[in-house]
C-alpha positions in Angstrom: 0.0 0.2 0.0 1.5 3.4 -0.9 2.1 6.1 1.5 -0.8 8.4 -0.2 -3.3 5.5 -0.3 -2.3 5.2 3.6 -3.2 9.0 4.1 -6.5 8.5 2.2 -7.4 6.0 4.4 -6.4 7.9 7.6 -8.5 10.9 6.2 -11.6 8.3 5.7 -11.1 7.3 9.4 -11.4 10.7 10.7 -7.9 11.8 10.8 -8.4 15.1 8.6 -5.6 17.1 10.2 -1.7 15.8 10.8 -2.0 17.1 14.3 -5.2 14.9 15.1 -3.0 11.8 14.2 -0.1 12.9 17.0 -3.1 14.1 19.4 -2.3 13.2 23.1 -6.0 12.8 23.7 -5.7 9.1 22.6 -9.1 8.2 24.3 -10.9 10.5 21.9 -8.3 8.6 19.2 -9.0 5.2 20.0 -12.1 4.9 17.7 -10.6 6.4 14.9 -7.4 4.5 15.2 -9.9 1.2 15.1 -11.8 2.1 12.3 -8.4 3.2 10.5 -7.0 -0.1 11.3 -10.3 -1.9 9.9 -9.6 0.1 6.7 -5.9 -0.9 6.1 -6.9 -4.4 6.8 -9.6 -4.4 4.3 -7.4 -2.9 1.7 -4.6 -5.6 2.2 -7.2 -7.9 2.2 -8.5 -6.7 -1.1 -4.9 -6.6 -2.4 -4.5 -10.2 -1.9 -8.1 -11.2 -3.2 -7.1 -9.5 -6.3 -3.6 -11.1 -6.7 -5.4 -14.6 -6.3 -8.2 -14.0 -8.7 -5.7 -12.3 -11.3 -3.6 -15.8 -11.0 -7.0 -17.8 -11.9 -7.9 -19.0 -8.1 -11.1 -18.4 -6.9 -11.1 -16.5 -3.2 -13.7 -18.4 -1.7 -15.6 -16.8 1.1 -12.1 -15.6 3.1 -12.5 -13.2 5.6 -9.4 -12.2 6.4 -5.7 -12.9 4.7 -5.1 -15.8 6.3 -8.5 -17.2 5.0 -7.4 -16.2 1.7 -4.1 -17.8 1.6 -5.6 -21.2 3.3 -8.0 -21.2 0.3 -5.2 -20.7 -2.1 -3.1 -23.2 -0.7 -6.0 -25.8 -0.8 -6.4 -25.1 -4.4 -2.7 -25.1 -5.7 -2.4 -28.5 -4.0 -5.6 -29.6 -5.9 -4.3 -28.6 -9.2 -0.8 -30.4 -8.6 -2.7 -33.4 -7.8 -4.6 -33.2 -11.0 -1.2 -32.2 -12.8 0.5 -35.5 -11.4 -2.7 -37.6 -12.0 -2.7 -36.4 -15.8 0.9 -37.1 -16.3 0.5 -40.7 -15.1 -2.4 -41.2 -17.6 -0.5 -39.4 -20.3 2.6 -41.0 -20.1 0.9 -44.6 -19.1 2.9 -45.3 -16.2 2.8 -48.3 -14.3 4.8 -49.5 -11.5 6.7 -53.0 -10.8 3.6 -54.3 -8.8 1.6 -54.2 -12.0 -0.7 -51.5 -10.5 -2.4 -49.9 -13.4 -2.1 -46.4 -14.5 -5.7 -45.6 -13.8 -5.7 -46.9 -10.2 -2.4 -44.7 -9.8 -4.2 -41.2 -11.2 -7.1 -42.4 -8.9 -5.2 -42.8 -5.9 -3.4 -39.3 -6.7 -7.1 -37.6 -6.9 -8.1 -39.3 -3.7 -5.2 -37.8 -1.6 -7.2 -34.3 -2.0 -10.6 -35.9 -0.7 -9.0 -37.2 2.7 
């Protein structure tokens, strides 16, 4: 987030004047600070959500950055499993025990459902 964006959020939260930000009247400023913190968190979440969507992933119902990252991690793991299963099917890999390609690909895909 740029400094200008942070200043705009601070003004939106009620810090219209620089001296109010430095105010010694902390009790009066606490609601403004809490609101400002919420605005910053919302902006950061928006940045992360946009990045995730631009990379072709869904954001789910992520209410926080941690929720968004958990959702992203799950989707990446799912894509990796699918890519491995597809390669297995494409190249007809069979192990030395005689297990077929279809069984191996099915087992790989099933790991995400456990």
